[in-house]
MISEPA-12712 format. One record per residue (C-alpha): x, y, z; residue number from 1. Coordinates in nm, 4 decimals. Each point is the difference from the previous one (the first is absolute). Example, Ala and Ser with C-alpha at 12.3 -4.5 7.8 and 13.67 -1.06 7.14 Angstrom:
<recs>
[rec [1.2300 -0.4500 0.7800] 1]
[rec [0.1370 0.3440 -0.0660] 2]
</recs>
This chain:
<recs>
[rec [-3.3466 1.5264 -7.7073] 1]
[rec [0.1581 -0.2655 0.2444] 2]
[rec [0.3651 -0.0109 0.0380] 3]
[rec [0.2258 -0.3238 0.0860] 4]
[rec [0.3018 -0.0212 0.1691] 5]
[rec [0.2342 -0.2765 -0.0682] 6]
[rec [-0.1005 -0.1929 0.3315] 7]
[rec [-0.3189 -0.0156 -0.2006] 8]
[rec [0.1391 -0.1924 -0.2608] 9]
[rec [0.2537 -0.2204 0.2165] 10]
[rec [-0.0258 -0.3817 0.1028] 11]
[rec [-0.0223 -0.0249 0.3992] 12]
[rec [0.2079 -0.3028 -0.0227] 13]
[rec [0.2971 0.1476 -0.1735] 14]
[rec [-0.0503 0.3056 -0.0249] 15]
[rec [0.0767 0.0602 -0.3607] 16]
[rec [-0.2321 0.1510 -0.2482] 17]
[rec [-0.2391 -0.2685 -0.0900] 18]
[rec [0.1253 -0.2740 -0.2641] 19]
[rec [-0.3269 -0.1745 -0.1205] 20]
[rec [-0.2293 0.0597 0.3013] 21]
[rec [-0.2548 -0.2226 0.0555] 22]
[rec [-0.2768 0.0940 0.2733] 23]
[rec [-0.1243 -0.2825 0.2223] 24]
[rec [-0.3444 -0.0483 0.1173] 25]
[rec [0.0712 0.1416 0.3338] 26]
[rec [0.0861 0.3182 -0.1986] 27]
[rec [0.3396 0.0538 0.0711] 28]
[rec [0.2044 0.0392 -0.3200] 29]
[rec [0.3564 -0.1635 -0.0492] 30]
[rec [0.2508 -0.0816 -0.2838] 31]
[rec [-0.0477 -0.3314 -0.1359] 32]
[rec [0.3499 -0.0984 0.0407] 33]
[rec [0.0095 0.0986 0.3822] 34]
[rec [-0.3336 -0.1735 0.0348] 35]
[rec [0.1022 -0.3323 -0.1762] 36]
[rec [0.3471 0.0167 0.1821] 37]
[rec [-0.2067 0.0169 0.3587] 38]
[rec [-0.2166 -0.2935 -0.0943] 39]
[rec [0.2980 -0.2358 -0.0541] 40]
[rec [0.1443 0.1131 0.2779] 41]
[rec [-0.3048 -0.0307 0.2409] 42]
[rec [-0.1211 -0.2823 -0.1727] 43]
[rec [-0.3834 0.1268 -0.0494] 44]
[rec [-0.1539 0.2706 -0.1281] 45]
[rec [-0.0824 0.2823 0.2402] 46]
[rec [0.0662 0.3624 -0.0178] 47]
[rec [0.3369 0.1217 0.1014] 48]
[rec [-0.1562 0.2934 0.1134] 49]
[rec [-0.2078 -0.1980 0.2927] 50]
[rec [0.4366 -0.2127 0.1125] 51]
[rec [0.0092 0.4460 0.0947] 52]
[rec [-0.3532 0.0113 0.1571] 53]
[rec [0.0911 -0.3089 0.2080] 54]
[rec [0.3173 0.1259 0.0616] 55]
[rec [-0.1401 0.3231 0.0807] 56]
[rec [-0.2425 -0.1668 0.2727] 57]
[rec [0.2643 -0.1537 0.1436] 58]
[rec [0.2354 0.2951 0.0162] 59]
[rec [-0.2950 0.1613 0.2146] 60]
[rec [0.0737 -0.1462 0.3259] 61]
[rec [0.3953 0.0281 -0.0652] 62]
[rec [-0.1056 0.3915 -0.0607] 63]
[rec [-0.2638 0.0082 0.3164] 64]
[rec [0.3024 -0.1464 0.1768] 65]
[rec [0.2483 0.2728 -0.1273] 66]
[rec [-0.2173 0.2583 0.1091] 67]
[rec [-0.0206 -0.1249 0.3851] 68]
[rec [0.3690 -0.0649 -0.0141] 69]
[rec [0.0203 0.3725 -0.0849] 70]
[rec [-0.2392 0.0944 0.2126] 71]
[rec [0.1705 -0.1825 0.2933] 72]
[rec [0.3341 0.1564 -0.1097] 73]
[rec [-0.1454 0.3700 -0.0113] 74]
[rec [-0.1356 -0.1147 0.3732] 75]
[rec [0.3618 -0.1208 0.1111] 76]
[rec [0.1499 0.3021 -0.1360] 77]
[rec [-0.2110 0.2571 0.1699] 78]
[rec [0.0244 -0.2193 0.3354] 79]
[rec [0.3646 -0.0014 -0.0472] 80]
[rec [-0.0180 0.3881 -0.0286] 81]
[rec [-0.2084 0.0427 0.2728] 82]
[rec [0.2221 -0.2122 0.2343] 83]
[rec [0.3535 0.2059 -0.1378] 84]
[rec [-0.2305 0.2693 0.0488] 85]
[rec [-0.0919 -0.0896 0.3811] 86]
[rec [0.3318 -0.1293 0.0783] 87]
[rec [0.1468 0.3467 -0.1047] 88]
[rec [-0.2224 0.1660 0.2370] 89]
[rec [0.0522 -0.2674 0.2717] 90]
[rec [0.3725 0.1095 -0.0577] 91]
[rec [-0.0520 0.3391 0.0421] 92]
[rec [-0.1885 -0.0011 0.3307] 93]
[rec [0.2475 -0.2271 0.1046] 94]
[rec [0.2815 0.2196 -0.0806] 95]
[rec [-0.2191 0.3111 0.1611] 96]
[rec [-0.0441 -0.2120 0.3560] 97]
[rec [0.3832 -0.0652 -0.0037] 98]
[rec [0.0943 0.3633 -0.0613] 99]
[rec [-0.2342 0.0586 0.3112] 100]
[rec [0.1745 -0.2452 0.1830] 101]
[rec [0.3436 0.1295 -0.0768] 102]
[rec [-0.0904 0.3576 0.1048] 103]
[rec [-0.1294 -0.1561 0.3205] 104]
[rec [0.3196 -0.1632 0.0712] 105]
[rec [0.2287 0.2539 -0.0846] 106]
[rec [-0.2138 0.2577 0.1922] 107]
[rec [0.0045 -0.2831 0.3017] 108]
[rec [0.3804 -0.0402 -0.0175] 109]
[rec [0.0717 0.3946 -0.0018] 110]
[rec [-0.2344 -0.0174 0.2981] 111]
[rec [0.1779 -0.2737 0.1981] 112]
[rec [0.3310 0.1722 -0.1167] 113]
[rec [-0.1172 0.3338 0.1202] 114]
[rec [-0.1132 -0.1903 0.3245] 115]
[rec [0.3356 -0.1611 0.0303] 116]
[rec [0.2162 0.3168 -0.0378] 117]
[rec [-0.2303 0.1757 0.2616] 118]
[rec [0.0687 -0.2803 0.2242] 119]
[rec [0.3632 0.0083 -0.0723] 120]
[rec [0.0668 0.3827 0.0744] 121]
[rec [-0.2234 -0.0454 0.3509] 122]
[rec [0.2330 -0.2542 0.0993] 123]
[rec [0.3074 0.1614 -0.1234] 124]
[rec [-0.0933 0.3025 0.1884] 125]
[rec [-0.0730 -0.2085 0.3167] 126]
[rec [0.3581 -0.1355 -0.0488] 127]
[rec [0.1300 0.3586 -0.0173] 128]
[rec [-0.1233 0.0887 0.2782] 129]
[rec [0.0806 -0.2864 0.2289] 130]
[rec [0.3757 0.0464 -0.1496] 131]
[rec [-0.0141 0.3209 0.1185] 132]
[rec [-0.1085 -0.0839 0.3188] 133]
[rec [0.2528 -0.2530 0.0018] 134]
[rec [0.2618 0.2438 -0.0941] 135]
[rec [-0.1219 0.2496 0.2648] 136]
[rec [0.0448 -0.2643 0.2639] 137]
[rec [0.3314 -0.1333 -0.0915] 138]
[rec [0.1530 0.3692 -0.0441] 139]
[rec [-0.1667 0.0543 0.3666] 140]
[rec [0.1282 -0.3546 0.1539] 141]
[rec [0.3372 0.0644 -0.1469] 142]
[rec [0.0091 0.3512 0.1078] 143]
[rec [-0.0459 -0.1123 0.3253] 144]
[rec [0.2317 -0.2883 0.0162] 145]
[rec [0.2543 0.2392 -0.1306] 146]
[rec [-0.0600 0.2073 0.3232] 147]
[rec [-0.0006 -0.2646 0.2066] 148]
[rec [0.3512 -0.1011 -0.1096] 149]
[rec [0.1001 0.3579 0.0130] 150]
[rec [-0.1072 0.0292 0.3502] 151]
[rec [0.1749 -0.3384 0.0936] 152]
[rec [0.3219 0.1062 -0.1586] 153]
[rec [-0.0204 0.3047 0.2252] 154]
[rec [0.0468 -0.1566 0.3158] 155]
[rec [-0.2376 -0.2450 0.2557] 156]
[rec [-0.1168 0.3077 0.2673] 157]
[rec [-0.1570 0.1962 -0.3253] 158]
[rec [-0.1219 -0.3068 -0.1700] 159]
[rec [-0.2190 -0.0823 0.3528] 160]
[rec [-0.1317 0.3300 0.0544] 161]
[rec [-0.1235 0.0404 -0.3458] 162]
[rec [-0.1981 -0.3075 0.0410] 163]
</recs>
């Protein structure tokens, strides 16, 4: 036994259950009122289901174009994601390179400051040594001058004897 659904008894134009159905020569079934209204509007006696087949035929290129655009959109989305991933990878590489450069510059700065401190220490030590010699010379000259002045005050003969 065959089972029928409501769709089997519905007019494809108005989508209601058939009201005085008629069968056209193309084997389509339509409500008599829907058919008459269609013929009045159209001005010719054509099957209303053929304005749907024609429309479907005209929709096919549009659907194909839509599918092409959807494919292009997928490609664009994939490209955008690839660009984002590539940019993130490049950013990571740049950051790593700059870390290396910063480390190099810090090491170089520390080495130069250490060399400067060492040079400063050497020059300071040289100046200390020179100051000690100068102080020693000053002390020696001061002692000599004081001794000469003391002898000059003692008398001329004593002074001349010591020369």
